[in-house]
N, C-alpha and C positions, 0 to 999 in steps of 0.2 A: 235595281240594286240601291240600297240605302248607303249613303256616305255620312259618317259621323265625324265630329270634330276630333282631331288628333291632339291629345294632351301628352305631355312628356317631351322627349327630344327627337321626335320623328321628323321625317322630311315632308309630310303631307297627310292627307286624309287616308283612312283605311277603309276599304270596302268590306262590309260584313254580310252582305246578302239581305234577302227580304226578312223583315221582322214585323210583327204586329205594330200598328200605329202607336199604341201606348208604350211600347218598348223603345221605339226609335228615338224618342226625345230624352231617354234617360241613360242610354249607354255611353260610357266613357271609355276611352282607349288609353293605353299606356305603351311606351316603347323605351327600351334600355339596351345598351351595348356594353361589352367589357372585353378587353383583350385577354387571351388565355396564354400564359407562358408555356412554352414547350414546342416540340417538333410537330408541325402541322399534321403529318400523316398519323403519328401516334395519338395525338389529341382527337383526331377525327375517328380513329378506330375505337377509342374509349367512348366517345359520344354515341357512336352507332351501337355500342354494346348495352349491357344491362344498366338501366337507369338507376337501379338501387346502388350502383357503384359510384355514380356521380351526383345524385341528389344530395342535398344537405343532410348530414347525419344527425341523429339516427334516422334512417329511412327503413321502415319495417314493411316488408312485402305483404300486401293485402290480397294478392292474387289478381288475375285478369288485368295485368298491366297497371295496377294501382298500388300506391304506397301511402302508408301513414307517416306523416312527418310534421314537424313544427316549423311554422313561419315566424321569424323573429323580426320585429321592427323596434329598434331602440330597446326600451325596457319591457315592451309587450311581446308576448309569445302566444300563438294560438295553434292548436292541432288542426291539421287539414287532411282530407283524403285526396291525394293527387293522382291523376291519371296521365300516363305518358304513352303516346302512340308509337308505332313503329317508325323508323327513319325513312325519309324519302329525299331524293336529290332534286334540286332545282338550280341549274347552273353551277356556280361554285359554292353553293350553300347546301348543307344537309339540314333538314327540318324535322321536327317532331311536334305533334300536337301535345299541348300541356294544359291541363285544367285542374282546378281544385275546388273543393267544397269544404267550408269550415265545419269543424266538429266541436261539440261541447267537450269539456274536460273529461267527461265520462265516455267519450268516443262516439256518442250519438250525434246525428245531424242536429244543427241548431234550428230554431224556428226561423221563419222568413224575415223577422225583424232583427236578425243578427247584425253585428257591427262590421265584421269582416265579410265582404261580398264573395259570391261565387265568381270564379274567374275562368275565362275560356281564351286560349291563345295558342301561340306557337313559340317554340324555342329553336333557334337555329345556330349552326356553326359555319362561319365563313372559313373555308379550308385553305385558301391561297395565301402564300407568304406567311405572315404571322396570324395565327388563328384568332378569330373574334367571335364571341358569343353574342347573339341577338335575341331579344325576347320582345314579342308584341302580343297584345291581346286586348280584351274588353271585359268590362264588368258593369253591372247595374248597381248604382249606389244603393246601399241598404237604407232601411228606415223610411221608405216611401218618400212623400213630398218633402218632409223635413230633411231627409238624407240627401235628396237632390240639391237642396239649397246649401246644406253643409258641404256637399261634394264640391260645388263650384267655389266655395270659400276656403275649404280646408282639407276635406277628406281625400281629394285627388292627390294631394301632396303625400299623404300617408300611403296611398296606393302606389304612387311612383317609387316611394322609398322601399316599400315591400318588394316590388319587382326588382329594383336595383340591388337590394341586399340578397335576393335569391340568385340573380345573375352573377353577382360577385362570388357567392358561396359555390355555385356550380362551376364557375371558372377556376376557382381554387381547387375543387375536387378533380377537375379535368387536367390540371397542370401536371407536368412531368413528375415533379417531386412528390405529389400526393396520390397519383393513380397509375400513370402509364409505366412507371418503373417498378411497380409491384410484381 
């Protein structure tokens, strides 16, 4: 199993499984958490339900557990095709696989030299006491060798911010006043 450096606010390395040697050196991980206001059982029920209800809006159903949505980071916004898997339980956490692929403004996949990377990870909800949303995952820095250098200097901050803003948006959608009281 390959262990890669944890960037973000995680507690340690994240094991990603076997990857080709050329990918092992480029993968960067991110980790973010956010409290979710509301009653734990109601928030958990909403999280286990339709992701289209708690993904940042507008989230357009693209079929096969995929949604078209926009990821916003500061002044920048990019359409992505997000995939959300079914929920599974591990201890006091409910997890779902979450990944996205950036799209061009025309809705088509961008070429490999895109600026926003493909992301693979999990989003989870800690259901005990006060609910907490957790997101962890990995991406390969875009733009090849230059992107890897920029990632270590700057782009990983943008990735952390993207994930943080997504987690905050999902937490807001899951909160009682925005979803579970509807």
